[in-house]
N, C-alpha and C positions, 0 to 999 in steps of 0.2 A: 323423461328428459331425453331429447334427441341429441345424439352425440355425432359429430361429423367423422368421416373416415380417418382424417388426421390427427383428430384429437384423442390422445392416449388417456387411459384412466389409470389411477393409482390408488392402492389401498394399504393401510396399515392394520395388522391384525394381531391378536394374542393367540397364538396356536395352542390350543389345550393339550395336556398330556394325553397320550392315545390316539392322536390323529397323525395320518400321513400328510406330508407337505406335497400333496398332488391332489388332483381334481376326480380322477378315476383310474381304474387298473383294469388290464385285460388278463392279468394274473388270477387264475381261479383261487389261489390260495389266499388272496387279499380281498376277495369280494365281501368278507364279514367285517372288514376293517372301516375305521372312520375316515372320511376324506374331507377336504376344506370346502367343497362344494356344498356340503350340509349345513355350512355356517351361514351362507348368504347367496343370493343369486348373482354371481359375478358375471361380467361380460365375456363374450367369446373372445378367444386370444389371450386370455388372462394367464400368467405364469408366475410361479414363486420365484423370487429372487433369492438364490441359495436355499437350503433346506435345513429343517431340524428334524431329527430322527423321531420315530414314533414316541420314545420315552422322553424327549426333550420338549421344552414349553418356551413360550415367551414371543418376543417380537419377530414377526415375519412381514417382509414387504412383497406386495404383488403388484404387477403392472402388465399393460399391454404393450409396452415400449422394449423391444429387445435390446436397444443400445443402451437404455438406462440400466437393465438388467445386467449387462455385460460390464458396465462402469461400477456399479455396486459390488458386483462379484469379483472385481479385480482388487489388487492389493493396495489400491489407493484409499479404501474405505475401512475404517476400524469396525470391528464387531466386538461387543463387550457382553461377557456371561458372567452370572453368578452361579457358582458351582457349590453344592453341599457335599462336603466330602467325608468319607468314613475315617474317624480318628482325629485326634488334635494335630493339625498339620505342623510340621516342623519348619523352622526358618531355613534349614538346608534344602528342604523339599521346594519351598518357595523360589530360593535362588536357582535351583535346577530347572524349574518350569520357566523362570525368566530368561534364563540364558540360552535354553533349547536343550530339549531331551529327545532321546530316540525313541521312535514309535515305529509300528509296523504299518505300511500302507501299500496296497496293491502288492502283497507278498514279498515286498522289500523292506528293509530298514530305511527309515526316514529321519533326519535331525530336523526338529522344528526350529522354525526362526526365532530369534529373541522376541519377547513380548512383555507387556506390562501385566505383573501379578501381584496382588497384595491380598492380606487376610482382612476380612471385614471385621470391624469390631464388635458387630452384633448381628443378630439374625435378621436379614433384610425384609422390609415389610412387603411380603408378596402374598396373593391369594393362596388359600390352601389348595394343595394338589388333589385331583379327584381319587387318586390311589394313595393310601396312607404310606408314609415313609416310617421305617423303624423307628423306635422311640430310644431315648437315653439309657434305658435298661440294657441295651446291647452295646453300650459304649459310647463315647463322645464322638461328635461330629463338628466340623468346621465349615464355616463359608469364606469363600474366596472370591475375588473378582480376576478375571483373565480377559485381557483385551488383545484380540489378534488382528492382523492384516490378511492372514491366509485362512483357508478354511477347508481343510482336508476331511474326508468323511469320518465322523465320530472323533475329531482331533482333541477336543477338550477331555472327553471321556478317556481316550487313550494316553493323553498326557498325565492326567492325574493319576491314572493306575500305573503307568510307568514310574511315577515319582513315590509310589507305595500308598497312595491314598485314593481309592477308588470313588468316582462319582456316584452319589445317591440321588441327587436331583440336580437338573441343569436347566437354568433359565437364561434366555438371551434378553438383555435389558436395553441394549442400545445397538443401533446401526448407524454410523456416521453421527449427525446431529439429531437423529430421531430416537426419542427415549419412550420406553414402555409406560412411564409415569403410573397413572392410576388405572390403567385398563384392566379388565377382567378377562378371564379364559373365554374365549369364542367371540369376543368383541371384534367388530369389523368397523373401521372408520375410512371413509372414502376422503382423500386429500388431493389438493390441486398439484402438489410436487412432492417427491420424496428425496430431493436432494437440496 
């Protein structure tokens, strides 16, 4: 398919556990890592909109449109995550997460903005992760939904840890109106628009 220079391309992917949200690295320590480029033959000029760290999974949007990337990364677009946390999370911890909690960011203390947080009634229907998570013999776990408009580096993990319930698994399930639905890890879908 011939694409004109003015026609941008957009992709929705399910970033698997263990992948970096980039296409290559000149860092010699990262040469053995998994990169997004191994999942699909993406066009030149493609960029990930926001990132998910290596241990996080889920919805990642890619585009060749820098303006679109800037808009989605802005605080105008919600990002929803499902986090499996260590322990039976308390109502008090949920309220702390909702109202804002102090985390470390760039060597300074940072107070997160109020956000939407609730405990999921059951384990979400997500694909199995490639690396096993500890089982119930090591104590209970809980699943929560966290919806943010900001996205500091490893923010959800830092928030749940500050609340006393470290994250064991983190999956981004929604960006704005785009949901992960029944996508599988590593799946790539080209779309006409991402907003």
